[in-house]
C-alpha positions in Angstrom: 0.0 -0.3 0.1 1.8 3.8 -0.8 2.1 5.9 1.6 4.2 8.7 2.5 5.6 10.8 5.7 8.2 13.2 6.8 9.3 14.5 9.9 12.0 16.8 10.8 13.1 18.2 14.4 15.8 20.9 15.1 18.1 19.7 17.9 21.5 21.5 19.9 23.3 18.9 17.7 21.8 19.4 14.6 18.8 18.8 12.4 17.3 15.5 11.9 14.8 14.5 9.5 12.7 11.3 8.6 11.0 10.5 5.2 9.5 7.3 4.9 7.8 5.9 1.7 6.0 2.7 0.8 4.5 1.0 -2.4 3.3 -2.3 -2.7 5.7 -5.3 -2.8 4.4 -8.9 -2.2 7.1 -9.7 0.5 8.8 -7.2 3.0 12.0 -5.2 1.3 13.1 -2.4 3.6 15.7 0.0 2.5 17.5 2.6 4.6 19.6 5.1 3.7 21.8 6.1 6.8 24.4 9.5 7.7 27.4 7.6 9.0 26.8 8.6 12.7 24.1 6.4 12.5 24.7 3.6 10.9 25.6 1.5 14.2 21.5 1.8 14.8 20.4 0.2 11.4 19.3 -2.7 12.3 17.3 -1.6 15.1 15.6 1.0 12.4 14.7 -1.7 10.7 13.3 -3.8 12.6 10.9 -0.9 14.4 10.1 0.0 10.1 9.3 -3.6 10.1 6.9 -3.5 13.9 4.9 -0.7 12.1 4.6 -1.7 8.5 3.7 -5.7 7.9 4.3 -5.9 4.1 5.0 -3.9 1.1 8.2 -1.9 0.1 9.4 0.5 1.9 12.5 3.3 1.6 13.0 5.5 4.6 16.1 8.1 4.8 17.6 9.7 7.3 18.8 13.1 6.6 21.2 14.9 9.1 22.5 18.5 8.9 24.6 19.2 11.4 25.1 22.7 13.5 28.1 25.1 13.0 31.2 23.7 13.5 32.9 24.3 16.8 36.4 24.2 17.6 36.6 20.8 18.7 37.0 18.8 15.3 39.6 16.6 15.0 41.0 15.1 11.4 42.0 11.6 11.3 45.3 11.9 10.0 45.9 8.4 9.4 42.9 7.9 7.3 43.2 11.2 5.7 46.6 10.2 4.9 45.7 6.3 3.5 42.9 8.5 1.3 45.5 11.0 -0.6 48.3 8.2 -1.1 45.2 5.9 -2.5 43.8 8.5 -5.0 47.8 9.3 -5.7 48.0 5.8 -6.8 44.8 5.6 -8.7 45.9 8.7 -10.9 49.0 7.0 -11.6 47.4 3.9 -12.9 45.3 5.7 -15.2 47.6 8.2 -16.3 45.8 11.2 -15.2 47.2 14.4 -13.6 44.6 14.3 -11.8 43.8 16.8 -9.1 42.6 15.9 -5.0 40.3 18.3 -3.6 40.8 18.2 0.3 37.0 19.0 0.5 36.2 16.2 -1.4 38.6 14.2 1.2 37.4 15.3 4.5 33.7 15.1 3.6 34.7 11.0 3.5 33.2 9.2 6.5 35.6 9.2 9.4 38.3 11.7 8.2 36.7 14.6 10.8 35.0 14.3 14.0 33.3 15.8 16.3 34.9 14.7 20.3 32.0 17.2 21.3 29.0 15.3 19.3 27.7 11.8 21.3 26.2 9.5 18.8 23.6 8.0 21.9 21.8 11.0 22.5 21.7 11.3 18.4 20.3 7.8 17.7 18.0 8.1 20.4 16.7 11.4 18.9 16.7 9.4 15.5 14.6 6.5 16.8 11.8 8.6 18.7 11.8 10.8 15.5 11.4 7.7 13.5 8.2 6.7 15.6 6.5 9.9 14.8 7.5 9.3 10.8 5.7 6.0 11.4 2.4 6.8 13.2 2.4 9.6 10.2 2.8 6.9 7.6 0.2 4.7 9.5 -2.6 7.3 9.2 -1.7 7.9 5.4 -2.0 4.1 4.4 -4.7 4.0 6.9 -6.7 7.0 4.5 -6.0 4.9 1.7 -7.1 1.9 3.0 -10.7 3.2 3.7 -10.6 4.1 0.4 -9.5 0.9 -1.4 -12.3 -0.6 1.1 -14.9 1.4 -0.1 -14.1 0.5 -3.8 -13.8 -2.8 -3.1 -17.5 -2.6 -1.3 -19.0 -1.1 -4.4 -17.6 -3.7 -6.4 -18.7 -6.8 -3.8 -22.2 -5.2 -4.1 -22.0 -5.3 -7.9 -21.2 -9.0 -7.7 -24.3 -9.8 -5.1 -26.5 -7.6 -7.7 -25.3 -9.6 -10.5 -25.4 -12.9 -8.9 -29.0 -12.4 -7.4 -30.2 -11.9 -11.3 -28.9 -14.7 -12.6 -30.5 -16.5 -10.0 -34.0 -15.1 -10.8 -33.4 -16.3 -14.1 -32.7 -20.0 -13.8 -36.0 -21.0 -13.9 -37.1 -19.5 -16.7 -33.9 -20.8 -18.6 -34.4 -24.1 -17.2 -38.1 -24.1 -18.3 -36.9 -22.6 -21.8 -34.0 -25.5 -22.3 -36.4 -28.1 -21.5 -39.1 -26.9 -24.1 -36.8 -26.4 -26.5 -35.1 -29.9 -26.1 -38.7 -31.2 -26.3 -39.3 -28.9 -29.7 -37.1 -31.0 -31.1 -37.0 -34.3 -30.6 -40.8 -34.1 -31.4 -39.5 -33.0 -34.9 -37.6 -35.8 -35.1 -39.5 -38.5 -33.9 -43.0 -39.7 -33.3 -42.6 -42.0 -30.5 -40.9 -40.9 -27.6 -39.6 -43.2 -24.8 -40.4 -40.6 -22.0 -38.6 -42.5 -18.8 -35.0 -42.1 -20.9 -36.6 -38.6 -22.1 -36.6 -37.1 -18.7 -33.4 -38.7 -17.7 -31.3 -36.9 -20.5 -33.5 -33.9 -19.3 -31.8 -34.1 -16.1 -28.6 -34.7 -17.2 -29.0 -31.4 -19.7 -30.0 -29.9 -16.9 -27.5 -30.6 -14.4 -24.7 -29.6 -17.1 -26.2 -26.7 -17.3 -27.0 -26.0 -13.8 -25.1 -22.8 -12.2 -26.0 -22.6 -8.6 -23.0 -24.5 -7.4 -21.0 -21.6 -9.2 -23.3 -18.5 -7.8 -23.2 -19.6 -4.1 -19.6 -19.9 -4.2 -19.5 -16.4 -5.7 -21.3 -15.2 -2.6 -19.4 -17.0 -0.3 -16.2 -15.6 -2.2 -17.9 -12.1 -1.6 -18.9 -12.9 2.2 -15.0 -13.3 3.3 -13.9 -10.5 0.8 -16.4 -8.5 3.4 -15.1 -10.5 6.6 -11.4 -9.7 5.5 -12.0 -6.1 5.9 -12.5 -6.2 9.6 -9.5 -8.3 10.0 -6.4 -7.4 11.7 -3.9 -9.0 9.5 -2.0 -8.1 6.2 -5.4 -9.0 4.1 -3.5 -8.0 0.1 -2.8 -11.8 0.1 -6.1 -13.5 1.1 -7.6 -11.0 -1.0 -5.4 -11.8 -3.9 -6.5 -15.4 -3.8 -10.1 -14.4 -3.6 -9.8 -13.2 -6.2 -8.3 -15.7 -8.5 -11.6 -17.6 -6.9 -13.8 -15.1 -7.8 -12.6 -15.5 -11.8 -12.9 -19.0 -11.6 -16.8 -18.8 -10.7 -17.2 -16.4 -13.6 -15.9 -18.3 -15.9 -17.4 -21.6 -14.9 -20.9 -19.5 -15.0 -19.7 -18.0 -18.3 -19.2 -21.8 -20.0 -22.0 -22.7 -18.5 -24.3 -20.4 -19.9 -27.2 -21.2 -22.5 -29.0 -17.7 -22.1 -27.6 -14.3 -23.0 -28.8 -12.5 -20.6 -26.7 -15.1 -17.5 -23.9 -14.3 -20.7 -23.6 -10.9 -20.2 -23.9 -10.9 -16.3 -20.8 -12.9 -16.4 -19.2 -10.8 -18.3 -20.4 -7.9 -16.5 -19.1 -9.6 -13.1 -15.4 -10.6 -14.7 -15.4 -6.7 -15.4 -15.9 -6.2 -11.6 -13.3 -8.3 -10.0 -10.8 -7.6 -12.6 -11.6 -3.7 -11.5 -11.2 -6.1 -7.6 -8.0 -7.3 -8.5 -6.2 -4.1 -9.8 -7.4 -2.6 -6.5 -6.5 -5.5 -4.4 -2.5 -5.5 -5.3 -2.1 -2.0 -3.0 -3.1 -3.7 -0.2 -0.7 -4.7 2.1 
């Protein structure tokens, strides 16, 4: 299910901002982009996100803008020297007289350290801010979920209405099929074995009977509506129910000997396809 949330807050040591985006996915997949100062807490961040989002692809980014630098900044001379040496070696190997940009070297993670900045309170603040961002994301997704539920409910009502129309026509369809069969037989033969004829008519009616398909269609619609009120992720279950609905609609169409019933089956498949597309966006 799609969603978006952004939360930022200013602290004495800098500005933190979480940005979360979610899209539908068959499984749970979390991608994190974190500043170097927060790498140690990546596993905890992922666990927190997985506790709030059960299914989907989640892209999360933590932005950190440090406060103004102080005189306590220190440079890791060993790391800086190693970076400079490697840059010179690469330039020599490539036959380039490349200019080494000092600022690029200083931006390398770990080269410049601020000993006055304690990582523990920064990570703790990032956790609290992440909880706020996840709460906003949940509200966004709940709102979209409500809209999707309304759209699915509308189509469930359409399926129920079409099923009722097909069921209402069944006695007329059966009577017309029986009368048509009797007319054909009467035109071909003068004497009829009525017992055998009744057996053949019963077998024909059984082949054309769609009561079972109608009952299963209604049962699947009932299950879909039950799923709306559940607390567990519903995407996979609804996807399975869409397959079952489509199967019953196809069987109904193949058995149909009535133009109105065939049209109803086609309308059902249109509604089911619309529902299937919506279900792809549900967690």
